[in-house]
Backbone as ProteinMPNN parsed JSONL, in Angstrom:
{"seq_chain_A": "XXXXXXXXXXXXXXXXXXXXXXXXXXXXXXXXXXXXXXXXXXXXXXXXXXXXXXXXXXXXXXXXXXXXXXXXXXXXXXXXXXXXXXXXXXXXXX", "coords_chain_A": {"N_chain_A": [[-21.99, 14.004, -9.46], [-19.526, 14.246, -10.227], [-18.05, 13.731, -7.958], [-18.588, 11.033, -7.692], [-16.985, 9.999, -9.769], [-14.501, 10.639, -9.15], [-14.245, 8.877, -6.961], [-14.538, 6.376, -8.256], [-12.274, 6.457, -9.774], [-10.383, 6.467, -7.823], [-10.768, 4.105, -6.572], [-10.145, 2.274, -8.616], [-7.397, 2.735, -8.906], [-6.563, 1.671, -6.544], [-7.334, -1.003, -6.824], [-6.023, -1.739, -8.883], [-3.41, -1.489, -7.862], [-3.355, -3.377, -5.809], [-3.519, -5.69, -7.076], [-1.299, -7.157, -7.706], [0.5, -10.086, -6.378], [2.849, -9.494, -4.575], [2.505, -6.774, -4.082], [0.129, -6.769, -2.705], [0.76, -8.444, -0.517], [2.782, -6.753, 0.846], [1.189, -4.571, 1.422], [-0.767, -5.652, 3.2], [0.734, -6.747, 5.275], [1.666, -4.347, 6.23], [-0.899, -3.094, 7.019], [-1.438, -5.142, 9.092], [0.775, -5.006, 10.7], [1.649, -2.539, 11.07], [3.493, 0.191, 10.945], [6.704, 0.0, 9.159], [9.974, -0.992, 7.955], [10.344, -2.087, 4.671], [11.657, -4.511, 2.97], [13.39, -5.911, -0.059], [14.506, -8.327, 0.345], [12.67, -10.277, 1.548], [11.083, -11.055, -0.325], [12.569, -12.185, -2.248], [13.335, -10.716, -4.476], [14.51, -8.088, -6.894], [16.161, -4.889, -5.753], [15.199, -2.768, -7.328], [12.917, -4.005, -8.411], [11.435, -4.122, -6.049], [11.287, -1.366, -5.356], [9.793, -0.459, -7.419], [7.323, -1.725, -7.069], [6.662, -0.536, -4.489], [6.4, 2.014, -5.206], [4.058, 2.1, -6.639], [2.142, 1.491, -4.904], [2.305, 3.828, -3.424], [1.699, 5.786, -5.158], [-1.136, 5.04, -5.658], [-2.017, 5.856, -3.346], [-2.204, 4.31, -1.085], [-0.017, 3.794, 0.724], [2.172, 5.532, 3.056], [5.2, 7.331, 3.398], [8.006, 7.839, 5.294], [11.192, 9.284, 6.239], [14.0, 7.826, 8.012], [16.738, 8.68, 8.813], [18.82, 7.091, 6.599], [17.126, 5.271, 6.005], [13.813, 4.181, 4.802], [10.635, 4.4, 5.872], [7.519, 2.857, 5.916], [3.921, 2.966, 6.079], [0.584, 2.39, 6.395], [-1.929, 4.442, 4.594], [-3.784, 6.075, 6.497], [-5.988, 7.731, 6.036], [-6.967, 6.689, 3.644], [-7.618, 4.036, 4.305], [-9.529, 4.66, 6.276], [-11.608, 5.677, 4.766], [-12.473, 3.451, 3.171], [-13.565, 1.423, 5.109], [-14.931, -1.111, 5.241], [-13.877, -2.673, 3.094], [-11.008, -2.765, 3.568], [-11.021, -3.902, 5.968], [-10.879, -6.712, 5.504], [-8.325, -7.362, 4.96], [-7.079, -7.121, 7.36], [-7.614, -9.209, 9.04], [-6.111, -11.801, 10.736]], "CA_chain_A": [[-21.584, 12.812, -10.497], [-18.006, 14.255, -10.406], [-17.494, 12.936, -6.865], [-18.587, 9.627, -7.954], [-16.154, 9.59, -10.742], [-13.332, 10.538, -8.48], [-14.166, 7.929, -6.156], [-14.325, 5.415, -9.091], [-10.949, 6.447, -10.076], [-9.253, 6.083, -6.704], [-10.919, 2.654, -6.364], [-9.373, 1.798, -9.807], [-5.985, 2.766, -8.666], [-6.477, 0.691, -5.436], [-7.55, -2.268, -7.17], [-4.674, -1.983, -9.582], [-2.103, -1.645, -7.104], [-3.164, -4.41, -4.944], [-3.711, -6.942, -7.965], [-0.053, -8.051, -7.574], [0.718, -10.704, -4.97], [3.728, -8.829, -3.667], [1.997, -5.556, -3.333], [-0.944, -7.109, -1.733], [1.255, -9.087, 0.822], [3.356, -5.666, 1.476], [0.024, -3.747, 2.232], [-1.371, -6.708, 4.167], [1.815, -6.719, 6.371], [1.512, -2.877, 6.745], [-2.084, -3.142, 7.934], [-1.411, -5.818, 10.326], [1.976, -5.02, 11.758], [1.966, -1.086, 11.412], [4.809, 0.974, 10.297], [7.83, -0.828, 9.023], [10.64, -0.871, 6.713], [9.856, -3.035, 3.628], [12.937, -4.866, 1.901], [13.277, -6.738, -1.044], [14.937, -9.828, 0.663], [11.629, -10.852, 2.069], [10.162, -11.432, -1.391], [13.458, -12.595, -3.182], [13.226, -9.732, -5.75], [15.684, -6.862, -6.727], [15.805, -3.765, -5.155], [14.552, -1.764, -8.434], [11.466, -4.305, -8.537], [10.838, -3.62, -4.82], [10.924, 0.132, -5.452], [8.563, -0.265, -8.414], [6.024, -1.99, -6.045], [6.391, 0.628, -3.523], [5.989, 3.266, -6.028], [2.857, 1.749, -7.294], [1.562, 1.537, -3.732], [2.449, 5.125, -2.999], [1.078, 6.383, -6.386], [-2.471, 4.678, -5.328], [-2.354, 6.302, -1.95], [-2.227, 3.278, -0.128], [1.169, 3.924, 1.769], [2.719, 6.807, 3.339], [6.431, 7.111, 3.754], [9.124, 8.736, 5.975], [12.763, 8.895, 6.197], [14.693, 7.983, 9.254], [18.246, 8.673, 8.476], [18.754, 6.572, 5.221], [15.785, 4.185, 5.778], [12.462, 4.664, 4.308], [9.768, 3.498, 6.781], [6.291, 2.792, 5.28], [2.684, 2.981, 6.933], [-0.672, 2.407, 5.539], [-2.238, 5.568, 4.54], [-4.86, 6.006, 7.441], [-6.967, 8.284, 5.291], [-7.647, 6.016, 2.533], [-8.119, 2.861, 5.09], [-10.48, 5.127, 6.952], [-12.449, 5.998, 3.617], [-13.182, 2.401, 2.741], [-13.097, 0.645, 5.932], [-15.286, -2.556, 4.969], [-12.99, -3.252, 2.031], [-9.85, -2.987, 4.225], [-10.994, -4.885, 7.056], [-10.585, -8.126, 5.034], [-6.884, -7.534, 5.049], [-6.622, -6.965, 8.741], [-7.721, -10.332, 9.589], [-4.817, -12.374, 10.633]], "C_chain_A": [[-20.003, 12.897, -10.377], [-17.555, 13.565, -9.097], [-17.455, 11.438, -6.918], [-17.37, 9.021, -8.705], [-14.706, 9.504, -10.155], [-13.084, 9.318, -7.552], [-13.705, 6.589, -7.018], [-12.849, 5.283, -9.542], [-9.991, 6.03, -9.039], [-9.569, 4.529, -6.507], [-10.232, 1.774, -7.504], [-8.105, 1.615, -9.515], [-5.707, 1.758, -7.4], [-6.471, -0.695, -5.87], [-6.304, -2.792, -8.198], [-3.375, -2.069, -8.92], [-2.125, -2.758, -6.195], [-3.443, -5.653, -5.867], [-2.457, -7.665, -8.235], [0.259, -8.522, -6.316], [1.805, -10.109, -4.007], [3.196, -7.549, -3.175], [0.825, -5.748, -2.354], [-0.273, -7.69, -0.44], [1.68, -7.716, 1.539], [2.227, -4.973, 2.245], [-0.506, -4.469, 3.247], [-0.631, -6.703, 5.234], [1.537, -5.359, 6.862], [0.522, -2.602, 7.552], [-2.047, -3.831, 9.248], [-0.37, -5.361, 11.332], [2.279, -3.423, 11.886], [3.198, -0.736, 10.695], [5.92, 0.112, 10.496], [8.806, -0.345, 7.819], [10.173, -2.13, 5.684], [11.238, -3.387, 2.801], [12.472, -5.918, 0.892], [13.479, -8.343, -0.676], [13.905, -10.739, 1.13], [10.782, -11.586, 0.95], [11.22, -12.108, -2.56], [13.348, -11.921, -4.509], [14.393, -8.779, -5.782], [15.163, -5.766, -6.105], [14.885, -2.791, -6.03], [13.077, -2.591, -8.246], [10.716, -3.994, -7.134], [10.417, -2.127, -5.01], [9.79, 0.341, -6.211], [7.388, -0.78, -7.542], [5.593, -0.877, -5.227], [5.882, 1.775, -4.103], [4.704, 3.305, -6.358], [1.85, 1.949, -6.162], [1.416, 2.937, -3.411], [1.426, 5.929, -3.849], [-0.71, 6.16, -6.226], [-2.935, 5.271, -4.106], [-2.644, 5.417, -0.939], [-1.05, 3.25, 0.89], [1.681, 5.146, 1.79], [4.296, 6.409, 3.637], [7.202, 8.299, 4.488], [10.112, 8.482, 5.961], [12.939, 8.882, 7.499], [16.11, 7.588, 8.959], [18.36, 8.203, 7.089], [17.655, 5.699, 4.842], [14.622, 4.833, 5.334], [11.407, 3.753, 5.208], [8.124, 3.938, 6.207], [5.149, 2.452, 6.237], [1.774, 2.927, 5.843], [-1.322, 3.827, 5.491], [-3.76, 5.633, 5.364], [-6.114, 6.618, 6.67], [-7.888, 7.448, 4.396], [-8.228, 4.676, 3.244], [-9.365, 3.212, 5.679], [-11.927, 5.305, 5.934], [-13.274, 4.83, 3.234], [-13.164, 1.363, 3.826], [-13.722, -0.995, 6.078], [-14.357, -3.249, 4.064], [-11.627, -3.55, 2.66], [-9.79, -3.983, 5.292], [-10.827, -6.298, 6.74], [-9.275, -8.297, 4.926], [-6.435, -7.598, 6.309], [-6.819, -8.344, 9.399], [-6.556, -11.287, 9.711], [-4.877, -13.992, 10.54]], "O_chain_A": [[-19.282, 11.9, -10.413], [-16.613, 12.781, -9.213], [-16.605, 10.72, -6.391], [-16.84, 7.939, -8.453], [-13.879, 8.648, -10.469], [-11.97, 8.822, -7.382], [-12.778, 5.861, -6.665], [-12.29, 4.194, -9.665], [-8.978, 5.372, -9.273], [-8.632, 3.759, -6.294], [-9.817, 0.644, -7.249], [-7.562, 0.537, -9.756], [-4.654, 1.122, -7.344], [-5.701, -1.513, -5.366], [-5.804, -3.915, -8.256], [-2.401, -2.655, -9.393], [-1.051, -3.167, -5.754], [-3.601, -6.711, -5.258], [-2.474, -8.69, -8.917], [0.332, -7.814, -5.312], [1.679, -10.216, -2.787], [3.374, -7.208, -2.006], [0.606, -5.018, -1.387], [-0.766, -7.404, 0.651], [1.155, -7.42, 2.613], [2.262, -4.804, 3.464], [-0.731, -3.852, 4.288], [-1.245, -6.654, 6.3], [1.14, -5.281, 8.025], [0.696, -2.016, 8.621], [-2.474, -3.346, 10.296], [-0.563, -5.326, 12.548], [3.086, -3.043, 12.734], [3.769, -1.487, 9.904], [6.195, -0.444, 11.56], [8.506, 0.471, 6.947], [9.618, -3.108, 6.185], [11.782, -2.555, 2.075], [11.457, -6.61, 0.971], [12.885, -9.303, -1.166], [14.161, -11.943, 1.145], [9.981, -12.491, 1.183], [10.771, -12.505, -3.635], [13.278, -12.573, -5.551], [15.162, -8.673, -4.826], [13.96, -5.607, -5.898], [13.975, -2.132, -5.528], [12.098, -1.906, -7.949], [9.532, -3.657, -7.117], [9.255, -1.772, -4.812], [8.896, 1.119, -5.879], [6.451, 0.007, -7.402], [4.474, -0.366, -5.225], [5.014, 2.464, -3.568], [4.12, 4.387, -6.408], [0.788, 2.522, -6.406], [0.276, 3.274, -3.089], [0.507, 6.594, -3.37], [-1.479, 7.029, -6.636], [-4.127, 5.226, -3.802], [-3.31, 5.76, 0.038], [-1.234, 2.612, 1.927], [1.715, 5.857, 0.786], [4.585, 5.291, 4.063], [7.003, 9.493, 4.263], [10.336, 7.31, 5.656], [12.315, 9.641, 8.24], [16.548, 6.44, 8.881], [17.943, 9.023, 6.271], [17.302, 5.424, 3.695], [14.484, 6.044, 5.51], [11.43, 2.523, 5.184], [7.684, 5.085, 6.119], [5.388, 1.684, 7.169], [1.993, 3.277, 4.684], [-1.197, 4.432, 6.556], [-4.777, 5.235, 4.796], [-7.185, 6.011, 6.695], [-9.119, 7.455, 4.359], [-9.279, 4.224, 2.79], [-10.278, 2.386, 5.708], [-13.071, 5.09, 6.333], [-14.476, 4.939, 2.989], [-12.7, 0.285, 3.453], [-13.217, -1.879, 6.77], [-14.073, -4.422, 4.306], [-11.074, -4.588, 2.293], [-8.843, -4.732, 5.532], [-10.635, -7.087, 7.665], [-8.92, -9.467, 4.78], [-5.344, -8.143, 6.473], [-6.102, -8.576, 10.373], [-6.006, -11.567, 8.646], [-3.837, -14.643, 10.446]]}, "name": "protein", "num_of_chains": 1, "seq": "XXXXXXXXXXXXXXXXXXXXXXXXXXXXXXXXXXXXXXXXXXXXXXXXXXXXXXXXXXXXXXXXXXXXXXXXXXXXXXXXXXXXXXXXXXXXXX"}
């Protein structure tokens, strides 16, 4: 039962993170296009707001980040995507 509770908690975090239109769009773009920089200019929001959205996606385990100089490059977390393939497939349709 403990494993089931952990899965439920992880799914709750995923759903909460994807419940915002901007976070959903950012994650969908990462799934479709792969690794890339994410900028606030695309969404007409402040840098701090974009940082908040990225933070929530990272905390939910949806995205990985690596630094390239001063830039942050984001990609979908392949382990999480592989764990729930049927769910994430709906986001990859173009």
